[in-house]
N, C-alpha and C positions, 0 to 999 in steps of 0.2 A: 241635365243630370241633377239628381237631388240626393240629400242625405238627411239625417235626423239630428235635431238639437237635443238638449238635455231633457226636454219635455216629451220627447218622442214624436214631435210634429215634423213633417217634412220641411226641409229648407232648400231653396233653390240656390245652387252655386253660381257665383258671378261668371258671366260670359267673358272669356279671355281673348276672343278673337278680335282682330282689328287690322287696319292697313299696316303693311310692313314698314319698318323704319328704313328710310333710304340711306344708302351709303353717302356720306358727305362728299361734296365736290371740292372743298377747300380745306387746307390745313394751315394753322397759324403757328408760327415759330418765332421765338424771341431772338434778337441779335443785338450786338452793340450798335450804338448810333455812330456809324462810320467805322469806329475802332474803339478799343478800351479807353484810350485817353479822352476821347470826346464824350463818352458816356460818364466817365468819372467827373469831368468838369461840368457837364450839364445835368447829371443825375438821371438821364433819360435813356431807356432802351427803346429799340424799334421792334415792332411786330410785323413780320413779313408773311404775306398770304401767298401760298403756293398750291398747285394742284394736289389733291389728295390721292395718294397711291395706296390702295387698300392692301396690296401685297408687299408693301415696303418691308425689306428685311433689315436686321440690325446692321449698322454701318455708318449712315444709312446706305442701303443698296436698293435702287429702284430700276425702272425700265431703261433709263438713260445714264445714270450716274452710279458709281460704286466708290464709297469712301473706304480707303484702305489705310489704317492707322498703325504703321510700323515706323519706329524711330531707330534708324540704323546707327546713329551716333551713340545711342545708349543701349542698343541691342534689345529693344523692348517693344512688345505688342501692347497697345492700349485697349482696354475694354471698349466694345462698340456700343453706341447708343441705340436703343430700340424706341423709335419715335411712336410706335403703336402701343407702348406700355400705357395702361389706363391712367396712371399717376402723371405721366409726362403729357399725355393728351389733355388731361384736365387743367393743366396750367400753361397751355400754349408753348410747350417745349420747356426744356431746362432753362433755368436762369443762367445767362452767360457768365462764365467765370474763367479767369486766366489760368487757374490751377486745375480745371476739370477738362481733360481731353475730350470727354463726351460732348461737352457744350461746343468745343471747337468743331467737332464733326457735324453737329447740328447747324452751326453757322455757315460752314462751307456748302452744305447741302441746300440750306434755305436761300442763300444769295444766288447760288448757281441755278437753281430751279426757277427763281424769279427772272433771271436774265434770259434763260432759254425760253420761257413763256413769252417774253416781250419779243424775242426774235420770231417766234412762230406767228405772233399777231402781225408784225410788220412784213414778214415774208409771205404771209397768206397760205401757209401750209404747215403740216406737222413736221417737226424737226426730228431727224433720226441720224444716228451714227451708222456706219456701214453694217448692214444686216442686223444682228442682235448684239453688236459690239457696244460696250459701255465705256464711257470716259472715266478713268480712275482719278480720284482726287486723294492726294496724300498730304494731310495737314502738317505732319512733322517729318518731312522727308530728309532733311539734312540740317546741319548747323551752319548758318551763313546768312549774310544780308542779301538774300535773293529769293525769287520765286519765278517759276517759268513753266511754260508748256513744253513737254518733251514728246515730239511726234513718234520717236522710235519706241517709246513705252506706252504711247497713247494715254498720257497721264499729265495732270497738273501737279507740280511739286512745289510745296511751300517750305521755306526755311525759317529758322528762328535764330536770334542773335542777342547779344547783350547791348544795352543802350550805351551810347558814348559817355565816357567818364567825365569829360570836361564840359560837354554841352549836350545833356540828354533831353533838353526841352522840358515839358511838364512831366517828366518821368524820373525815376530814381537812377542814379549812375549804376551801371552794370545790371539794371533790371532786364529780365528776359522779355524780349518783344517777339510776338508770334505774328508772322505775316499772314497766317491763315485767319486772323481775327480782324483784318482790315477788309471791309466790304469793297473798297475801291480796288484793292489788289486782287481779291477773288474775282470780281467782275472783269477786270482787265485780263487776267491770265486765262480765265474760262473763255473769253472772247477769242483769244489766240487759237484755242482748240476748236471753236466753232468755225472760225475762218478757215482753218486747215481742213475741216470737213467739207466746207463749201468750195474752196479753191486750194487744193493741196499744193499746187505749184507756186503759190504765193510765198512759199518758204524757200524758193530759189531766187537769189538776188541777181536779177538780170539788168537792173538799173537802179539808180539812187532812190527811187520812190517805192520800190516793192516792200522792203521792211519798214520804211517810213509810213506807208499806208497801213501796214499791219499795226504799228504802234499808235498811229493817229486814231484808227478805228476803235482799237481797244480802249484808248483813253476816252473817246466820245461815249462809248457804251457805259463806262464806269462813271463819268461825270453826269450824263443824263439819267443814270440810275438814281442820283440824288433826288430828281424831280418825281420819281415814282412814289416817294413817301411824302404825302401831302402835309403831314404834320411838321416835317422838317422845313418844307417850303413856307408854311404859315409862320413858323418861328423866325425864319430868315427875313421875311417881309416885315414882320413886326419889329424885329431888332434894327432894321435899316430904314424904317419909315418908307418902305416901298422901293428904295434904291438898292436893290439886291446886288448890283454890281459893286457897291461900296463894301459889302461884307465878303467874307472869305468862305463861308460854310458851303455854299452851293458850287463854288468854282475851284476849290482846292482839291487836289488829288493826293491821297495817302498822306495825310498830315502827320500822323504818329510816326510813320516810317521816316519821313523827311526830317522831323525834329529830333527823333531819337538817334539818328545817325550824324548829328552835329551840323546839319545844314542850317538850322535856325528857322526853317520854313517848310511848307509842304513839299513833297517830291516834285510836283508840277502844278501849275495853275493855268486855267483857261484864259485868264485876263491879265496876266502879268505884264504883257507888252501892250501899252495903250496907243502906241504909234502905229497907225495902219499904213505901213509902207512896205515895199517889197524887199528892203535891205536885208532883213533877218533871213528870209527864205532863200534869197540868192546866195547868202554866205553859208547856209547850213549844209552840212554833209552828213553828220551823225544822224541815224534814223530817228531817235527820240526828238532831237532838236528840229529836224525837218518836219516830222509829223506834228510837232507842237504848233508850227505855223499854220497848218491846216486846221487844227483844233481851234486856234485863236480866231481864225476867219469865220468858222461856223458860229462861234459864240459872239463875234461882232454882229453877225446877222441876227442871231437870236435876241440879243439885247436891244437892237434897233427895233425889231418887230414887237418885242414885249413892251417897250416904251410907247410905241404907237398904239398897241392894243389897250393900254390902260389910260391913254390920254383923256378919253371921255369920262372915265371914272374920276380922274383928278379934277376935271372941270366941274363935274357935278358936286364933288366934295368941297370945292373951294369957291363956289358961286361964280364960276367962270374964269377965275384968275389963273388957275393951274398951279398956284404957289401954296404949298401946304404950310399950315401954321406950325409953331413949335410944339413939341410934345408928341405923345404916341398917337397913332392912327386909331380911328374907331375900329373895333373888332370886325364889324360887318364889312368895312372897306378893306381891311386886311384879308378877309376871307375871299372877297371878289378879286383882289389883286393876285392872291395866291393861286386862285383858279386860273387866271389868265397866264400866270407863269407856268403852271403845269400843262395847260392845253397847248401853249406855244412850244414848249419843250417837246411834247409828244409829237407834234407835227414835224418839227425839225428832225428829230430822231427817226421818225418814219420815213422822211425823205432820204436819209443817208442809208439806213438799213435796207429799205425797199429797193434801192439802186443796186444792191449786191448781185441780183440776178442779171443785171444788164452790164456787168463787167466781163472783160475777156477772161479766159481760163488761165492765161500766162502773161508774164511781163507787164503787170499793171503799172500805170503811171497816174499821177494826180490829174493829168489832163483827161485820162479815161474816166476817172471818178466823176469829174464835172459833167461830162457828156452822159454818163450813166444816170446821174441824179436828174438831169434835165429830161432825158428820154423817159425814165420811169415815172417821174412825177407828172410830166405832161400827160401821160396816158390816163392818170387818175384825176388830175385837176387841170384840164386844158386851158382854162381862163386865168389861173393863178390869181384869183380875186383878191387875196390878201397880200400879194406881192412877195410871198416868202421865197419863191424860187428865184425871182430876179434879184431880190435882195441878197441872197446867198451867193449868186454868181458875181455880183458887184463886190461883195465883201472879200471873196477869194481874189478877184482881180486886183484890188487895192493891196493885198498881201503879196502880189506877184505870182499867184497860182492861176495860170491861164491855160486854156486848151490849145491844142496844136491843130494845124491843117483845117482851120475854119476861117470864114471871111467876116464874121461878126459875132456878137454875143447874144443874138436873138435865139429864141427857142428853136426856130426852124433850122438855123445854122448849127446849133449845138447838138440836136438830136442825132442819134446814130443813123447811118444811111440805110435806106431800104433797097431791096434788090432792084436792079435796072429793069428787069422784066419779071414776068410771073415765075414764082418759085414756091412750090408747095410740097409738104411732106406726104401729101396724098395724091401725087401725080402718077401713081402706079409704076414708078421707075426706081425701086419697087414700091408697092403700096405699103404704107406703114399702118399697122392696126392701132390707131390712136385711141380707139374705143377701150382697149385694154387699160391703157394708161389713165384715161379720164375716169373710168369706173373705179379703179383702185384708189386714185387720189381722192375722189369724192367720198368713198367709204372711210378713208383714213381720217377725214375731218370729224367723224363722230368719235370723240375721245372715250366714250363709254363702250364702244364696240371694239371688235377685233380688227387688226390691220386689214386693209383692202385686199392684200394678196390672198387672204383666206377665202375671199368671195368671188374669185375670178372664174369659177366654173359656170357654164351657161344654165345649169339647173336652178340657180338662184333667181326667184321671180322678181327681185328688185332691180335686176340689171337694166331692163328696158326703161322704166320711168326715171331711174337715177341718171342714167347716161343721157337720155333725151333732155331732162331738165337742165343738166349741166351744160350741154352744148347750146341749148337755147339762150343761155346767159350771154353768149357772144353775139351782140346785136349786129355785128358786121358779117357774121357767118350765116349759113343756111340753118333751117330748123333742125332740132335734134332728132327728129324722126328718121332722118337719113342715116344716122349713125347707130341705130339700135342693133343690138346683137341678135341675129336669128337663133332660134331655139336649137337648130341642128348644127350650129357652129362647133368647131373643135374646142377643146379646153383652152381657156385663155391663160396667159401668163407672161411674166416679164421677159422671158427668153424670146418670145415672138417680137416684142417691141424692140429689144436691144439688137436682135439679129437684123431686123428690117431697117432700123435706123443706121446701123453700121454699113449695110449694103447701099442704102440711099446716099450716105456720105461719099462712098467711093465713086458712085455715079455722078455726083455733083461736086466733086472735090475742088476743082478750080473755081467754081462759082462761089464757094464758101471759103476760099483762101487757103486751100491745102494742096499738097502734092499728090497727084493721083496714082503714082507708081509705088508709093510706100504705105505701110499699114496706118490706119486711122483708128484711134481709140475713142469709143463713146464714154466720156468721163462721167456724165450724169444726164438724167432726163427727169423732169417732174412738171407737175401742173401747179400753178399758183392761183389763189382766189383772193386777191386784194380788193378792198372796198373802195369804189370809185366815188367821184363827186356826187353822183346821183344816189348814193347809199346802197347801190347794188354791187354784188361781187363781180369782179372783172377777171374771168379766167384767161390765163396765158400758159402756153407750153414753152418751157425753157430747156434747150438742149446744149450740152457742152461737148465739143470734140477737141482732142489734142493729138499731136503727131510729133514724134521725136525724129530728128534729122541727123543720124550718124554720119552721113556723107559730108555734111558741113562741119561736124565736130572733128572729123579726121583732118579736114583741110586747116582748121584753126589750130589744133594741137596734134600734129602727126608724131611728135616725140613721145606721147603718152599712150599707154595701152587703153583700149576702148573703155574699160570699166572705170578708169580714173579721169576721163575727160569730163569737162563741164557739159551738162545736157543742153542742147539747143532745141527748143520746141516751138512749133507753131500751134495755134489754138484758135478756136472760133466758138462764140456763143450765138445761138439762134433764138430769137423770140418769135413765136408763132401763135396765131389764133388757134382755137380748138378745131377749126375746120381744116387745119393744116397749112394755111397761107403763112409764109414766112414774112414777118413784118420788119424785123431788123436783123442785120448781120453785123456782129461785133467781132472782127477778125484781127488776129495778130499773125500775119503771114511771114513766110521766109521765101527766098528766091526759089523758083521752080527749077527742076533738073533740066527739062527740055521744053521751054514754053512754046506753044504753038504759034506759028506766024499768023498775023492778021486776026488774032483773038484778043478782043478788048479786055475780057476778064483776066486772061493770062498775063497780058501786059501790065495791068493794074497790080496783080498779085506780085509779079516779079519786081516791079519798080519799088513798091512799098516794102516788099520783103527784103530787098537788098539794103534799103535805107535802115530798116530795123536791125538787120544783121550787123551792119557797120557800127551802129550805136551800141549794140550789145558787146561786140568784141572790143570796142574802145573802152567801154566800162570795165570789162574783165581785166584789160591790161592796166587800167588805172588802179584798180583794187590790188592787183599783183604788185605794182610799183610801190604802193603805200604800205604794204604789209611787211614788217621787218622779218617775219618768219619765212618769207618766200625763198630766201637764199639757202634755207636749211631743209627744204622739203620740195618734192615734185608735185605734191597735191595742190591743185589750183586754189588760190586764196578764197575765191567766192564759195568754194565747197566747204570751207571751214566756218563760214558764217552760220550761226543758228541762234535760237532764242536765249539759250543759256549764256553764250558769249556776249550777246548784246547787253545782258543784264549784269555782267560780271562786276561792274563798278558801282553797283547799288542802284541802277536804273530799273527797278522792278516794273 
């Protein structure tokens, strides 16, 4: 296209076409360094990298999270931040400020998305809440020294309060402290919500470890989140000359909360107890205290392996003596030590989070957690070349946290049991259409695409190669060609998978530890793609079944109406290869109604089911005895336990 200049001569217009500008994959948002107190003392903010959601609405409200900022104590709705505003995008988000609620909204979103992304990486799949459901985050939900996840509202609620007058720590007396500005508290409470999505019955206290594991796991996520910020780790290494265990930055949890409430220290610390003995765990009954023992053991193992990992660096830096001179370390050495601290932390957190799929659906204990960690990590790292797995088991043993019903602490003894005989999801009894599940899960891994459910019709030409390539990844299975979907197959969908898996469970009920005459619920089914030692993805199918036992509930509390009784549930997690072969059975049985004679499976289920029932009922009676409200209400004491009540005394 041409035009004329002032001389009348034709002028060629510039050609404006070119490659389109791609939508960014990441968004950078500023937060406080742990909390406002730490940023004020250090003068440093943190910049968090999270996935870029192009359709992010004001709130922020994205695909998984919705920030709702209503303050009922003041009867006020706060203006919502729009993170897609060009001026906000240009400066990596708003500058965090205690007096600007919009920056509070930005911080809870940034930290929460960062935590969810780490979960996805360690679990080997896209994380979703039920259907299109979003987790609500309320930064100013109430006035009080508390923050908690509320399953009934499907929300994380943050309180605010005034600092202690006599001992406010490095804060002003009566200064307003917002729990929603503590990265530790955000990560901790969000983790409760994620755990509830993955294992909803872990909110039912059926033994002393259930809520303790909830708290321990949430603390581990929050503490290891410190190591996601390499600049923080670098500063900690530099400040301590490589002895990061001598500093508090990386191992203290919710420092501002703890100091502002008059404690004089952080809310909790991972290394407060240097004595690696079982005494503390054996005496602990309160969930936070009991969970803290597990956290301490994990960080015992972490620090041991970290010191072993940097031993060669120290020898090189000290000409073989291993004794560092006085003064600051060379920045290059600090950088290398910081890298080892981050890598080792990432590996330990991956062991703990990755084990979640190997936990039973109900009645979890720390003994279950140990076996889940060993089974899960052994599948990825069978040789345990760096000794991380064995070091963790030993650290837990020294703290008094040991597995049950095993004859040693070797990997073979600790791994979950495999079926005694052949057991397959594809044994045609009935046949389960695993191809539907595998295809959808593979499609979901493309974050730029639409969810896999949208592609389950056979007209999509990608089905055959995607499905075949995925099944081929299972080296122990048969080639993927066998599982390709024929072009004339009926429309695929989740209902086929759920229906077939439910029927399969009824057929194999006793073999998987459930009662065959009562309904069995398929709680969840998904495919994981975790990266193994050979750097290849290792696909596994994870199936969860649960079963409520009203017949046993009536025997335990015949004086109560059915709706008021404490639920008694059996549950089983199956870990299978993509060819359908069941590799591990993680069962929490209850005694069978009419066990068949001369049936080994039935005898096993009945024996261990009765043992579990006896332990649960003894626990219920103990809780009832210890609860001063029991004489005033018919409601069972264990049904009054929830996350809000656990935190009522400031144990956020």
